[in-house]
N, CA, C and O of each residue as an XYZ file, in Angstrom:
912
protein
N      -7.945    -94.588     15.158
C      -7.023    -93.468     15.208
C      -6.937    -92.804     13.840
O      -7.187    -93.418     12.802
N      -6.573    -91.523     13.883
C      -6.441    -90.796     12.629
C      -5.236    -91.306     11.859
O      -4.181    -91.566     12.436
N      -5.401    -91.445     10.556
C      -4.284    -91.878      9.722
C      -3.827    -90.768      8.786
O      -2.719    -90.824      8.253
N      -4.667    -89.765      8.581
C      -4.302    -88.668      7.698
C      -5.072    -87.444      8.134
O      -6.220    -87.546      8.568
N      -4.447    -86.285      8.021
C      -5.106    -85.062      8.440
C      -6.160    -84.649      7.426
O      -5.973    -84.819      6.221
N      -7.243    -84.119      7.905
C      -8.265    -83.515      7.059
C      -7.762    -82.126      6.698
O      -7.082    -81.490      7.503
N      -8.081    -81.647      5.512
C      -7.587    -80.339      5.089
C      -8.711    -79.323      4.984
O      -9.854    -79.663      4.675
N      -8.365    -78.071      5.248
C      -9.310    -76.961      5.130
C      -8.577    -75.768      4.523
O      -7.550    -75.330      5.040
N      -9.115    -75.251      3.428
C      -8.529    -74.070      2.805
C      -9.032    -72.812      3.512
O     -10.235    -72.642      3.709
N      -8.115    -71.947      3.885
C      -8.466    -70.707      4.582
C      -7.723    -69.537      3.939
O      -6.706    -69.715      3.269
N      -8.259    -68.336      4.162
C      -7.644    -67.110      3.678
C      -7.310    -66.218      4.860
O      -7.908    -66.346      5.928
N      -6.360    -65.317      4.671
C      -6.065    -64.325      5.690
C      -7.274    -63.412      5.850
O      -7.953    -63.087      4.877
N      -7.533    -63.006      7.083
C      -8.711    -62.183      7.363
C      -8.283    -60.793      7.803
O      -7.433    -60.628      8.679
N      -8.893    -59.801      7.172
C      -8.625    -58.409      7.555
C      -9.800    -57.816      8.324
O      -9.635    -56.856      9.076
N     -10.984    -58.390      8.136
C     -12.163    -57.908      8.864
C     -12.078    -58.374     10.312
O     -11.911    -59.564     10.579
N     -12.192    -57.440     11.238
C     -12.106    -57.759     12.660
C     -13.277    -57.128     13.409
O     -13.929    -56.210     12.912
N     -13.529    -57.635     14.604
C     -14.584    -57.063     15.435
C     -15.957    -57.168     14.802
O     -16.356    -58.230     14.325
N     -16.683    -56.044     14.802
C     -18.044    -56.018     14.289
C     -18.106    -56.274     12.797
O     -19.157    -56.664     12.287
N     -17.007    -56.064     12.082
C     -16.978    -56.301     10.636
C     -17.136    -57.785     10.306
O     -17.437    -58.147      9.169
N     -16.930    -58.640     11.312
C     -17.096    -60.079     11.074
C     -18.533    -60.438     10.726
O     -18.782    -61.447     10.065
N     -19.481    -59.612     11.170
C     -20.886    -59.887     10.855
C     -21.113    -59.869      9.352
O     -21.867    -60.682      8.816
N     -20.449    -58.929      8.674
C     -20.589    -58.846      7.222
C     -20.035    -60.101      6.562
O     -20.583    -60.577      5.567
N     -18.945    -60.641      7.116
C     -18.374    -61.875      6.571
C     -19.372    -63.015      6.683
O     -19.571    -63.767      5.729
N     -20.000    -63.144      7.843
C     -20.936    -64.247      8.068
C     -22.115    -64.157      7.112
O     -22.619    -65.179      6.645
N     -22.554    -62.941      6.819
C     -23.670    -62.786      5.874
C     -23.274    -63.234      4.476
O     -24.138    -63.542      3.655
N     -21.975    -63.273      4.199
C     -21.466    -63.712      2.899
C     -21.127    -65.209      2.873
O     -20.585    -65.716      1.891
N     -21.455    -65.898      3.960
C     -21.162    -67.336      4.003
C     -19.722    -67.633      4.369
O     -19.177    -68.666      3.980
N     -19.104    -66.727      5.118
C     -17.711    -66.892      5.543
C     -17.643    -66.834      7.062
O     -18.258    -65.968      7.685
N     -16.892    -67.761      7.660
C     -16.758    -67.811      9.114
C     -15.346    -67.415      9.547
O     -14.372    -67.939      9.009
N     -15.220    -66.503     10.507
C     -13.904    -66.147     11.031
C     -13.295    -67.317     11.796
O     -13.989    -67.992     12.556
N     -12.015    -67.559     11.599
C     -11.294    -68.572     12.370
C      -9.986    -67.973     12.861
O      -9.527    -66.938     12.379
N      -9.409    -68.655     13.830
C      -8.196    -68.143     14.476
C      -7.231    -69.312     14.632
O      -7.643    -70.405     15.021
N      -5.948    -69.095     14.332
C      -4.936    -70.137     14.502
C      -3.841    -69.614     15.427
O      -3.363    -68.491     15.272
N      -3.449    -70.460     16.403
C      -2.439    -70.030     17.370
C      -1.619    -71.234     17.825
O      -1.920    -72.375     17.475
N      -0.576    -70.960     18.611
C       0.205    -72.040     19.213
C       1.604    -72.183     18.656
O       1.979    -71.536     17.678
N       2.380    -73.062     19.313
C       3.771    -73.375     18.956
C       4.665    -72.130     18.971
O       5.602    -72.006     18.182
N       4.350    -71.212     19.892
C       5.168    -70.008     20.074
C       5.271    -69.165     18.805
O       6.251    -68.444     18.613
N       4.278    -69.253     17.955
C       4.220    -68.418     16.752
C       3.096    -67.396     16.911
O       2.195    -67.572     17.732
N       3.158    -66.342     16.128
C       2.105    -65.331     16.174
C       0.765    -65.935     15.778
O       0.691    -66.781     14.886
N      -0.284    -65.494     16.447
C      -1.616    -65.960     16.066
C      -2.014    -65.333     14.740
O      -1.534    -64.257     14.380
N      -2.891    -66.012     14.019
C      -3.309    -65.530     12.711
C      -4.832    -65.474     12.639
O      -5.528    -66.408     13.038
N      -5.332    -64.345     12.117
C      -6.766    -64.183     11.885
C      -7.059    -64.671     10.478
O      -6.528    -64.141      9.502
N      -7.915    -65.693     10.379
C      -8.197    -66.340      9.100
C      -9.702    -66.413      8.876
O     -10.486    -66.026      9.743
N     -10.096    -66.904      7.724
C     -11.520    -67.074      7.418
C     -11.687    -68.277      6.505
O     -10.796    -68.627      5.731
N     -12.866    -68.907      6.618
C     -13.137    -70.112      5.834
C     -14.564    -70.111      5.324
O     -15.450    -69.488      5.909
N     -14.770    -70.813      4.234
C     -16.113    -70.981      3.691
C     -16.962    -71.766      4.688
O     -16.522    -72.778      5.233
N     -18.188    -71.286      4.920
C     -19.070    -71.916      5.912
C     -19.237    -73.416      5.692
O     -19.016    -74.217      6.601
N     -19.626    -73.784      4.484
C     -19.941    -75.182      4.207
C     -18.718    -76.071      4.358
O     -18.800    -77.166      4.915
N     -17.581    -75.594      3.858
C     -16.361    -76.393      3.978
C     -15.962    -76.550      5.443
O     -15.538    -77.625      5.867
N     -16.100    -75.480      6.203
C     -15.740    -75.523      7.617
C     -16.624    -76.502      8.384
O     -16.118    -77.304      9.170
N     -17.925    -76.446      8.169
C     -18.848    -77.350      8.870
C     -18.535    -78.794      8.530
O     -18.554    -79.664      9.402
N     -18.246    -79.050      7.257
C     -17.904    -80.415      6.836
C     -16.655    -80.908      7.558
O     -16.599    -82.056      7.999
N     -15.661    -80.042      7.676
C     -14.419    -80.405      8.362
C     -14.666    -80.650      9.844
O     -14.136    -81.607     10.409
N     -15.465    -79.795     10.479
C     -15.740    -79.957     11.907
C     -16.459    -81.279     12.182
O     -16.181    -81.945     13.179
N     -17.367    -81.648     11.311
C     -18.082    -82.912     11.493
C     -17.147    -84.102     11.351
O     -17.261    -85.087     12.082
N     -16.228    -84.002     10.409
C     -15.307    -85.113     10.156
C     -14.211    -85.218     11.210
O     -13.813    -86.318     11.595
N     -13.729    -84.078     11.671
C     -12.576    -84.066     12.581
C     -12.952    -84.130     14.046
O     -12.212    -84.694     14.852
N     -14.099    -83.555     14.406
C     -14.419    -83.468     15.825
C     -13.337    -82.691     16.562
O     -12.792    -81.719     16.038
N     -13.030    -83.127     17.784
C     -11.967    -82.474     18.556
C     -10.705    -83.322     18.613
O      -9.782    -83.002     19.362
N     -10.651    -84.400     17.834
C      -9.531    -85.329     17.972
C      -8.678    -85.500     16.718
O      -7.474    -85.731     16.821
N      -9.277    -85.390     15.548
C      -8.533    -85.620     14.306
C      -7.823    -84.346     13.856
O      -8.444    -83.284     13.803
N      -6.532    -84.433     13.531
C      -5.799    -83.246     13.063
C      -6.400    -82.668     11.789
O      -6.890    -83.397     10.927
N      -6.353    -81.352     11.691
C      -6.830    -80.641     10.512
C      -5.669    -79.820      9.956
O      -5.089    -79.004     10.672
N      -5.328    -80.028      8.691
C      -4.286    -79.228      8.056
C      -4.920    -77.988      7.429
O      -5.728    -78.091      6.506
N      -4.546    -76.819      7.940
C      -5.030    -75.569      7.379
C      -4.119    -75.161      6.240
O      -2.912    -74.991      6.413
N      -4.717    -75.009      5.080
C      -3.970    -74.604      3.885
C      -4.226    -73.107      3.694
O      -5.246    -72.700      3.137
N      -3.280    -72.304      4.171
C      -3.433    -70.853      4.128
C      -3.026    -70.338      2.751
O      -1.919    -70.601      2.281
N      -3.929    -69.605      2.114
C      -3.642    -69.051      0.789
C      -2.407    -68.161      0.860
O      -2.363    -67.207      1.636
N      -1.417    -68.477      0.053
C      -0.194    -67.686      0.032
C       0.741    -67.970      1.191
O       1.752    -67.286      1.353
N       0.416    -68.980      2.006
C       1.261    -69.323      3.154
C       1.560    -70.797      3.192
O       1.401    -71.500      2.194
N       1.992    -71.266      4.342
C       2.357    -72.673      4.476
C       1.208    -73.492      5.052
O       0.323    -72.959      5.721
N       1.234    -74.792      4.784
C       0.262    -75.711      5.381
C       0.647    -75.956      6.831
O       1.824    -76.123      7.150
N      -0.365    -75.976      7.721
C      -0.105    -76.140      9.153
C      -1.043    -77.169      9.746
O      -2.256    -77.096      9.549
N      -0.490    -78.131     10.474
C      -1.311    -79.139     11.139
C      -1.843    -78.550     12.454
O      -1.086    -77.994     13.250
N      -3.143    -78.682     12.660
C      -3.798    -78.126     13.849
C      -4.804    -79.131     14.408
O      -5.085    -80.166     13.803
N      -5.334    -78.789     15.580
C      -6.502    -79.491     16.109
C      -7.528    -78.445     16.524
O      -7.170    -77.328     16.897
N      -8.795    -78.809     16.460
C      -9.866    -77.887     16.833
C      -9.866    -77.727     18.352
O      -9.906    -78.714     19.088
N      -9.821    -76.490     18.809
C      -9.805    -76.241     20.244
C     -11.107    -75.642     20.754
O     -11.627    -76.104     21.769
N     -11.645    -74.640     20.092
C     -12.875    -73.999     20.547
C     -13.795    -73.736     19.363
O     -13.354    -73.333     18.286
N     -15.090    -73.976     19.590
C     -16.109    -73.666     18.582
C     -17.144    -72.770     19.243
O     -17.844    -73.200     20.160
N     -17.247    -71.524     18.782
C     -18.230    -70.592     19.321
C     -19.484    -70.647     18.446
O     -19.408    -70.529     17.223
N     -20.634    -70.829     19.094
C     -21.896    -70.909     18.373
C     -22.856    -69.819     18.830
O     -22.754    -69.314     19.947
N     -23.789    -69.464     17.953
C     -24.813    -68.487     18.301
C     -25.678    -69.064     19.415
O     -26.068    -70.230     19.367
N     -25.975    -68.240     20.420
C     -26.697    -68.726     21.598
C     -28.086    -69.247     21.275
O     -28.584    -70.133     21.969
N     -28.725    -68.716     20.233
C     -30.096    -69.116     19.907
C     -30.125    -70.101     18.746
O     -30.723    -71.171     18.861
N     -29.494    -69.759     17.641
C     -29.562    -70.592     16.433
C     -28.596    -71.766     16.454
O     -28.828    -72.766     15.775
N     -27.508    -71.661     17.228
C     -26.505    -72.728     17.251
C     -25.551    -72.689     16.066
O     -24.703    -73.570     15.924
N     -25.682    -71.678     15.215
C     -24.808    -71.551     14.038
C     -23.381    -71.237     14.485
O     -23.172    -70.430     15.391
N     -22.402    -71.878     13.845
C     -20.995    -71.650     14.183
C     -20.631    -70.194     13.881
O     -20.843    -69.709     12.770
N     -20.083    -69.508     14.879
C     -19.702    -68.111     14.737
C     -18.197    -67.917     14.593
O     -17.742    -66.969     13.953
N     -17.429    -68.826     15.195
C     -15.967    -68.651     15.206
C     -15.340    -69.967     15.638
O     -15.914    -70.697     16.446
N     -14.162    -70.270     15.098
C     -13.460    -71.506     15.461
C     -11.994    -71.199     15.730
O     -11.348    -70.468     14.979
N     -11.480    -71.774     16.820
C     -10.057    -71.662     17.145
C      -9.350    -72.965     16.804
O      -9.790    -74.043     17.203
N      -8.257    -72.858     16.066
C      -7.419    -74.006     15.746
C      -6.063    -73.811     16.430
O      -5.490    -72.723     16.390
N      -5.560    -74.876     17.056
C      -4.258    -74.813     17.714
C      -3.221    -75.563     16.882
O      -3.419    -76.725     16.527
N      -2.114    -74.889     16.575
C      -1.023    -75.551     15.860
C      -0.458    -76.671     16.727
O      -0.372    -76.534     17.947
N      -0.075    -77.774     16.099
C       0.529    -78.883     16.830
C       1.743    -79.410     16.078
O       1.804    -79.362     14.849
N       2.695    -79.908     16.833
C       3.856    -80.602     16.276
C       3.496    -82.084     16.241
O       3.220    -82.672     17.287
N       3.494    -82.692     15.071
C       3.039    -84.077     14.951
C       3.933    -85.045     15.713
O       3.551    -86.194     15.933
N       5.123    -84.595     16.121
C       6.024    -85.454     16.886
C       5.929    -85.208     18.388
O       6.596    -85.886     19.169
N       5.116    -84.256     18.793
C       4.969    -83.926     20.207
C       3.574    -84.306     20.699
O       2.594    -84.152     19.969
N       3.482    -84.799     21.927
C       2.193    -85.177     22.481
C       1.348    -83.950     22.818
O       1.864    -82.893     23.179
N       0.040    -84.126     22.687
C      -0.904    -83.087     23.066
C      -1.893    -83.684     24.062
O      -2.083    -84.899     24.110
N      -2.508    -82.834     24.841
C      -3.579    -83.262     25.736
C      -4.902    -82.824     25.134
O      -5.078    -81.661     24.773
N      -5.823    -83.759     25.029
C      -7.092    -83.433     24.388
C      -8.202    -84.342     24.915
O      -7.940    -85.487     25.282
N      -9.437    -83.842     24.956
C     -10.548    -84.701     25.381
C     -10.987    -85.625     24.257
O     -11.020    -85.223     23.094
N     -11.320    -86.846     24.599
C     -11.794    -87.829     23.619
C     -13.165    -88.336     24.079
O     -13.324    -88.689     25.247
N     -14.153    -88.378     23.186
C     -15.488    -88.858     23.566
C     -15.465    -90.303     24.065
O     -14.672    -91.123     23.603
N     -16.352    -90.594     25.015
C     -16.481    -91.937     25.577
C     -17.844    -92.505     25.213
O     -18.862    -91.831     25.368
N     -17.867    -93.738     24.734
C     -19.129    -94.438     24.504
C     -19.098    -95.753     25.269
O     -18.036    -96.344     25.464
N     -20.263    -96.204     25.700
C     -20.363    -97.428     26.498
C     -20.889    -98.579     25.653
O     -21.655    -98.382     24.710
N     -20.462    -99.778     26.010
C     -20.975   -100.989     25.384
C     -21.121   -102.061     26.461
O     -20.494   -101.976     27.517
N     -21.950   -103.068     26.192
C     -22.107   -104.172     27.134
C     -22.998   -103.877     28.317
O     -22.970   -104.612     29.304
N     -23.803   -102.803     28.244
C     -24.662   -102.477     29.389
C     -25.657   -103.596     29.709
O     -25.897   -103.906     30.876
N     -26.230   -104.195     28.667
C     -27.250   -105.221     28.887
C     -26.658   -106.511     29.436
O     -27.364   -107.299     30.065
N     -25.351   -106.736     29.200
C     -24.718   -107.969     29.680
C     -24.189   -107.841     31.108
O     -23.773   -108.835     31.703
N     -24.199   -106.638     31.660
C     -23.650   -106.433     33.002
C     -24.474   -107.200     34.034
O     -25.681   -106.981     34.130
N     -23.846   -108.107     34.820
C     -24.587   -108.880     35.823
C     -25.331   -108.009     36.825
O     -26.357   -108.425     37.363
N     -24.828   -106.809     37.082
C     -25.463   -105.923     38.056
C     -26.807   -105.387     37.616
O     -27.525   -104.781     38.411
N     -27.160   -105.604     36.348
C     -28.461   -105.139     35.858
C     -29.471   -106.272     35.767
O     -30.627   -106.041     35.411
N     -29.047   -107.506     36.086
C     -29.909   -108.679     35.950
C     -31.191   -108.537     36.766
O     -31.161   -108.175     37.942
N     -32.316   -108.832     36.115
C     -33.597   -108.793     36.808
C     -34.024   -107.407     37.226
O     -34.866   -107.254     38.111
N     -33.455   -106.398     36.602
C     -33.820   -105.033     36.961
C     -33.195   -104.553     38.251
O     -33.641   -103.562     38.830
N     -32.153   -105.257     38.713
C     -31.511   -104.886     39.982
C     -30.915   -103.491     39.930
O     -30.934   -102.773     40.930
N     -30.389   -103.100     38.786
C     -29.783   -101.781     38.662
C     -29.654   -101.391     37.205
O     -29.972   -102.176     36.312
N     -29.191   -100.191     36.969
C     -29.002    -99.702     35.607
C     -27.596    -99.132     35.480
O     -27.045    -98.599     36.443
N     -27.015    -99.248     34.278
C     -25.695    -98.684     34.022
C     -25.842    -97.175     33.824
O     -26.630    -96.720     32.995
N     -25.087    -96.427     34.580
C     -25.121    -94.967     34.503
C     -23.772    -94.452     34.032
O     -22.731    -94.850     34.555
N     -23.789    -93.568     33.046
C     -22.546    -92.992     32.528
C     -22.240    -91.696     33.264
O     -23.062    -90.781     33.304
N     -21.043    -91.631     33.846
C     -20.666    -90.455     34.616
C     -19.790    -89.482     33.865
O     -19.793    -88.290     34.172
N     -19.040    -89.957     32.889
C     -18.151    -89.095     32.110
C     -18.358    -89.385     30.632
O     -18.412    -90.541     30.214
N     -18.472    -88.325     29.853
C     -18.714    -88.484     28.423
C     -17.469    -88.161     27.600
O     -17.509    -88.181     26.370
N     -16.371    -87.863     28.280
C     -15.094    -87.691     27.606
C     -13.968    -87.946     28.598
O     -14.137    -87.788     29.807
N     -12.829    -88.338     28.072
C     -11.636    -88.583     28.873
C     -10.494    -87.764     28.279
O     -10.292    -87.763     27.065
N      -9.751    -87.070     29.132
C      -8.574    -86.342     28.656
C      -7.404    -87.309     28.537
O      -7.055    -88.014     29.484
N      -6.810    -87.323     27.350
C      -5.677    -88.214     27.106
C      -4.488    -87.412     26.594
O      -4.605    -86.244     26.222
N      -3.336    -88.083     26.588
C      -2.102    -87.487     26.070
C      -1.555    -88.412     24.990
O      -1.352    -89.603     25.227
N      -1.317    -87.852     23.792
C      -0.814    -88.665     22.680
C      -0.332    -87.744     21.562
O      -0.651    -86.555     21.546
N       0.430    -88.296     20.638
C       0.791    -87.533     19.453
C      -0.473    -87.318     18.629
O      -1.365    -88.166     18.631
N      -0.559    -86.189     17.923
C      -1.797    -85.839     17.216
C      -2.415    -86.950     16.378
O      -3.631    -87.139     16.404
N      -1.589    -87.690     15.632
C      -2.146    -88.731     14.770
C      -2.394    -90.037     15.506
O      -2.869    -91.002     14.906
N      -2.079    -90.086     16.809
C      -2.365    -91.275     17.611
C      -3.614    -91.112     18.470
O      -4.057    -92.063     19.114
N      -4.178    -89.910     18.478
C      -5.373    -89.668     19.301
C      -6.563    -90.425     18.713
O      -6.874    -90.239     17.536
N      -7.234    -91.268     19.491
C      -8.380    -92.018     18.962
C      -9.586    -91.111     18.763
O      -9.721    -90.087     19.433
N     -10.459    -91.494     17.841
C     -11.679    -90.729     17.604
C     -12.656    -90.860     18.766
O     -13.405    -89.930     19.066
N     -12.641    -92.015     19.413
C     -13.472    -92.237     20.595
C     -12.869    -93.370     21.418
O     -12.034    -94.135     20.936
N     -13.311    -93.458     22.666
C     -12.877    -94.538     23.546
C     -14.115    -95.329     23.946
O     -15.051    -94.779     24.527
N     -14.114    -96.615     23.635
C     -15.255    -97.481     23.944
C     -14.970    -98.217     25.252
O     -13.946    -98.886     25.386
N     -15.881    -98.089     26.208
C     -15.718    -98.708     27.527
C     -16.708    -99.855     27.667
O     -17.915    -99.662     27.517
N     -16.196   -101.053     27.957
C     -17.021   -102.251     28.098
C     -17.550   -102.342     29.533
O     -16.778   -102.408     30.490
N     -18.881   -102.344     29.661
C     -19.521   -102.379     30.987
C     -19.976   -103.770     31.397
O     -20.588   -103.928     32.454
N     -19.691   -104.782     30.585
C     -20.220   -106.120     30.854
C     -19.645   -106.742     32.124
O     -20.161   -107.755     32.596
N     -18.595   -106.161     32.683
C     -18.000   -106.714     33.893
C     -18.517   -106.095     35.184
O     -18.049   -106.451     36.266
N     -19.469   -105.179     35.091
C     -20.027   -104.561     36.302
C     -20.930   -105.583     36.994
O     -21.956   -105.984     36.445
N     -20.544   -105.997     38.195
C     -21.167   -107.154     38.829
C     -22.348   -106.840     39.731
O     -23.282   -107.638     39.805
N     -22.339   -105.704     40.419
C     -23.370   -105.446     41.422
C     -23.591   -103.951     41.589
O     -22.884   -103.134     41.000
N     -24.586   -103.605     42.405
C     -24.895   -102.208     42.676
C     -23.644   -101.481     43.171
O     -22.913   -101.982     44.026
N     -23.416   -100.297     42.617
C     -22.275    -99.438     42.956
C     -20.950    -99.923     42.354
O     -19.919    -99.281     42.560
N     -20.953   -101.037     41.618
C     -19.742   -101.413     40.884
C     -19.450   -100.302     39.877
O     -20.364    -99.794     39.228
N     -18.178    -99.926     39.747
C     -17.843    -98.786     38.891
C     -16.597    -99.062     38.061
O     -15.761    -99.892     38.418
N     -16.495    -98.349     36.950
C     -15.292    -98.352     36.123
C     -14.669    -96.969     36.223
O     -15.307    -95.974     35.878
N     -13.434    -96.899     36.691
C     -12.735    -95.627     36.845
C     -11.903    -95.328     35.607
O     -11.546    -96.228     34.846
N     -11.602    -94.052     35.419
C     -10.826    -93.645     34.245
C      -9.495    -94.379     34.179
O      -9.041    -94.756     33.099
N      -8.872    -94.580     35.333
C      -7.582    -95.248     35.372
C      -7.651    -96.717     35.005
O      -6.617    -97.341     34.763
N      -8.865    -97.290     34.960
C      -9.039    -98.703     34.616
C      -9.382    -98.913     33.138
O      -9.440   -100.046     32.661
N      -9.605    -97.816     32.428
C      -9.978    -97.921     31.021
C      -8.755    -98.283     30.183
O      -7.695    -97.669     30.312
N      -8.916    -99.286     29.325
C      -7.821    -99.698     28.455
C      -7.707    -98.715     27.290
O      -8.648    -98.543     26.516
N      -6.551    -98.077     27.177
C      -6.323    -97.090     26.125
C      -5.460    -97.684     25.010
O      -4.688    -98.610     25.257
N      -5.581    -97.162     23.788
C      -4.776    -97.676     22.662
C      -3.289    -97.430     22.895
O      -2.905    -96.612     23.731
N      -2.473    -98.141     22.154
C      -1.026    -97.968     22.233
C      -0.656    -96.529     21.882
O      -1.183    -95.956     20.929
N       0.248    -95.960     22.655
C       0.686    -94.594     22.402
C      -0.183    -93.544     23.050
O       0.072    -92.349     22.897
N      -1.219    -93.971     23.779
C      -2.153    -93.041     24.419
C      -2.119    -93.264     25.929
O      -2.214    -94.401     26.391
N      -1.983    -92.184     26.699
C      -1.989    -92.280     28.155
C      -3.043    -91.340     28.720
O      -3.448    -90.369     28.080
N      -3.473    -91.651     29.924
C      -4.496    -90.841     30.584
C      -3.890    -89.521     31.049
O      -2.811    -89.499     31.642
N      -4.591    -88.421     30.779
C      -4.120    -87.110     31.200
C      -4.975    -86.529     32.325
O      -4.541    -85.613     33.023
N      -6.182    -87.056     32.503
C      -7.082    -86.560     33.540
C      -6.994    -87.402     34.801
O      -6.178    -88.321     34.879
N      -7.841    -87.091     35.807
C      -7.851    -87.833     37.073
C      -8.163    -89.317     36.874
O      -9.091    -89.672     36.147
N      -7.388    -90.169     37.522
C      -7.581    -91.614     37.369
C      -8.810    -92.113     38.126
O      -9.331    -93.186     37.821
N      -9.279    -91.337     39.118
C     -10.405    -91.805     39.935
C     -11.759    -91.289     39.459
O     -12.764    -91.486     40.142
N     -11.806    -90.628     38.296
C     -13.099    -90.224     37.740
C     -13.916    -91.462     37.397
O     -13.408    -92.395     36.773
N     -15.189    -91.470     37.808
C     -16.056    -92.609     37.498
C     -16.622    -92.458     36.086
O     -17.313    -91.487     35.777
N     -16.317    -93.430     35.247
C     -16.808    -93.407     33.870
C     -18.215    -93.992     33.796
O     -19.087    -93.446     33.120
N     -18.431    -95.105     34.495
C     -19.744    -95.754     34.503
C     -19.871    -96.576     35.777
O     -18.876    -97.021     36.348
N     -21.109    -96.770     36.213
C     -21.345    -97.589     37.407
C     -22.778    -98.117     37.389
O     -23.619    -97.656     36.616
N     -23.039    -99.110     38.272
C     -24.376    -99.667     38.418
C     -25.109    -98.876     39.494
O     -24.637    -98.756     40.625
N     -26.246    -98.349     39.133
C     -27.045    -97.552     40.061
C     -28.391    -98.221     40.290
O     -28.978    -98.753     39.347
N     -28.901    -98.206     41.533
C     -30.222    -98.796     41.778
C     -31.267    -98.098     40.915
O     -31.157    -96.898     40.662
N     -32.285    -98.840     40.458
C     -33.330    -98.209     39.628
C     -34.044    -97.128     40.420
O     -34.376    -97.313     41.591
N     -34.272    -96.023     39.779
C     -34.948    -94.915     40.456
C     -36.446    -95.180     40.546
O     -37.027    -95.822     39.670
N     -37.068    -94.678     41.620
C     -38.513    -94.785     41.752
C     -39.139    -93.847     40.736
O     -38.714    -92.700     40.596
N     -40.151    -94.333     40.025
C     -40.760    -93.520     38.983
C     -41.543    -92.362     39.583
O     -41.858    -92.372     40.773
N     -41.856    -91.374     38.770
C     -42.624    -90.216     39.227
C     -44.009    -90.646     39.681
O     -44.545    -90.085     40.637
N     -44.617    -91.661     38.993
C     -45.938    -92.151     39.386
C     -45.894    -92.787     40.762
O     -46.800    -92.604     41.574
N     -44.812    -93.548     41.018
C     -44.675    -94.177     42.328
C     -44.509    -93.122     43.413
O     -45.075    -93.248     44.498
N     -43.728    -92.077     43.118
C     -43.547    -90.988     44.078
C     -44.877    -90.315     44.385
O     -45.178    -90.010     45.539
N     -45.676    -90.082     43.332
C     -46.965    -89.412     43.511
C     -47.905    -90.272     44.348
O     -48.629    -89.775     45.211
N     -47.876    -91.595     44.067
C     -48.735    -92.498     44.825
C     -48.331    -92.532     46.296
O     -49.184    -92.546     47.184
N     -47.023    -92.546     46.542
C     -46.539    -92.557     47.922
C     -46.923    -91.270     48.637
O     -47.319    -91.299     49.802
N     -46.810    -90.141     47.946
C     -47.188    -88.862     48.543
C     -48.673    -88.827     48.855
O     -49.082    -88.329     49.904
N     -49.497    -89.369     47.920
C     -50.943    -89.376     48.130
C     -51.310    -90.243     49.326
O     -52.170    -89.883     50.130
N     -50.639    -91.404     49.434
C     -50.919    -92.302     50.550
C     -50.532    -91.650     51.869
O     -51.248    -91.772     52.863
N     -49.408    -90.964     51.875
C     -48.962    -90.288     53.086
C     -49.938    -89.187     53.472
O     -50.246    -89.004     54.649
N     -50.427    -88.448     52.464
C     -51.373    -87.364     52.719
C     -52.669    -87.916     53.304
O     -53.231    -87.350     54.241
N     -53.145    -89.053     52.724
C     -54.368    -89.670     53.241
C     -54.179    -90.119     54.684
O     -55.079    -89.993     55.515
N     -52.978    -90.652     54.965
C     -52.697    -91.088     56.326
C     -52.731    -89.936     57.302
O     -53.259    -90.052     58.408
N     -52.154    -88.808     56.873
C     -52.155    -87.634     57.748
C     -53.563    -87.107     57.962
O     -53.916    -86.692     59.066
N     -54.385    -87.125     56.880
C     -55.766    -86.666     57.009
C     -56.539    -87.569     57.961
O     -57.352    -87.102     58.760
N     -56.268    -88.896     57.862
C     -56.951    -89.830     58.747
C     -56.578    -89.589     60.200
O     -57.425    -89.636     61.092
N     -55.272    -89.326     60.427
C     -54.833    -89.041     61.795
C     -55.457    -87.757     62.314
O     -55.850    -87.683     63.478
N     -55.551    -86.734     61.450
C     -56.158    -85.464     61.850
C     -57.621    -85.661     62.205
O     -58.121    -85.074     63.164
N     -58.320    -86.510     61.408
C     -59.741    -86.770     61.670
C     -59.926    -87.479     63.009
O     -60.823    -87.151     63.786
N     -59.049    -88.469     63.263
C     -59.140    -89.203     64.527
C     -58.860    -88.274     65.701
O     -59.532    -88.335     66.731
N     -57.841    -87.400     65.529
C     -57.524    -86.455     66.598
C     -58.681    -85.517     66.854
O     -58.978    -85.185     68.001
N     -59.345    -85.084     65.772
C     -60.479    -84.172     65.922
C     -61.619    -84.878     66.631
O     -62.264    -84.291     67.500
N     -61.880    -86.147     66.270
C     -62.963    -86.906     66.898
C     -62.678    -87.122     68.378
O     -63.582    -87.009     69.206
N     -61.438    -87.430     68.716
C     -61.073    -87.611     70.117
C     -61.269    -86.313     70.882
O     -61.717    -86.304     72.028
N     -60.916    -85.202     70.206
C     -61.074    -83.903     70.870
C     -62.527    -83.600     71.138
O     -62.854    -83.094     72.212
N     -63.433    -83.896     70.180
C     -64.862    -83.647     70.364
C     -65.412    -84.499     71.503
O     -66.227    -84.045     72.306
N     -64.938    -85.762     71.551
C     -65.425    -86.663     72.612
C     -65.007    -86.139     73.982
O     -65.785    -86.174     74.935
N     -63.762    -85.651     74.070
C     -63.283    -85.145     75.359
C     -64.076    -83.925     75.797
O     -64.398    -83.766     76.974
N     -64.398    -83.031     74.791
C     -65.176    -81.832     75.132
C     -66.553    -82.211     75.604
O     -67.081    -81.625     76.548
N     -67.159    -83.233     74.920
C     -68.494    -83.675     75.329
C     -68.467    -84.236     76.743
O     -69.379    -83.992     77.533
N     -67.428    -84.982     77.055
C     -67.304    -85.560     78.383
C     -67.156    -84.472     79.427
O     -67.752    -84.560     80.500
N     -66.379    -83.458     79.134
C     -66.197    -82.357     80.087
C     -67.509    -81.656     80.342
O     -67.773    -81.222     81.464
N     -68.355    -81.536     79.297
C     -69.638    -80.858     79.475
C     -70.547    -81.619     80.407
O     -71.263    -81.013     81.205
N     -70.534    -82.939     80.322
C     -71.399    -83.759     81.157
C     -70.986    -83.648     82.613
O     -71.835    -83.654     83.504
N     -69.661    -83.545     82.865
C     -69.198    -83.472     84.243
C     -69.662    -82.177     84.899
O     -69.986    -82.157     86.087
N     -69.695    -81.059     84.096
C     -70.155    -79.808     84.649
C     -71.636    -79.876     84.945
O     -72.216    -78.901     85.423
């Protein structure tokens, strides 16, 4: 869990709309802060500092925005807009949060214990991950960076772990559907080579049947000719 907010220095932004392109060429990224029934603010941040903060905070760790000439505000990252081709960050939305009030936010899910799951013994099945994040409710500084789900108890094919069965840290409750499947044992899929071989065998079988049908047809025609 987060123990201290990461900080990011930002300035008030006057460039709006198409003028933001000029900012980006200068190594500055437009950001937006909103929430807590206060007016939204158009801000800007240094590219490198912003990327460093995004990597450290993800979507779960609070970020304190230090607005030049204004007050420090605790936020969480809500939206990251990226260029469709290059993937470069184009804009970031930060939501103000009250550190004493719970927020709902997605938390990444990682799996462990896949190899120990009895349902995978002898190649009987494979552990499949169905959800890569879980929505939880917690105070900002209680939100975990990730939720680790132990799969070692999956016993047989179709055994599953539901969101409602995942053990969450103290102070954290599930905010999403309890019946979402996080992970389960799935039968091993037939490989593409096996599929191709099966298709080829089926095709050969059909060709053989067609040949036999053709031969039977020729024999019948020959027999009819003799009778005439």
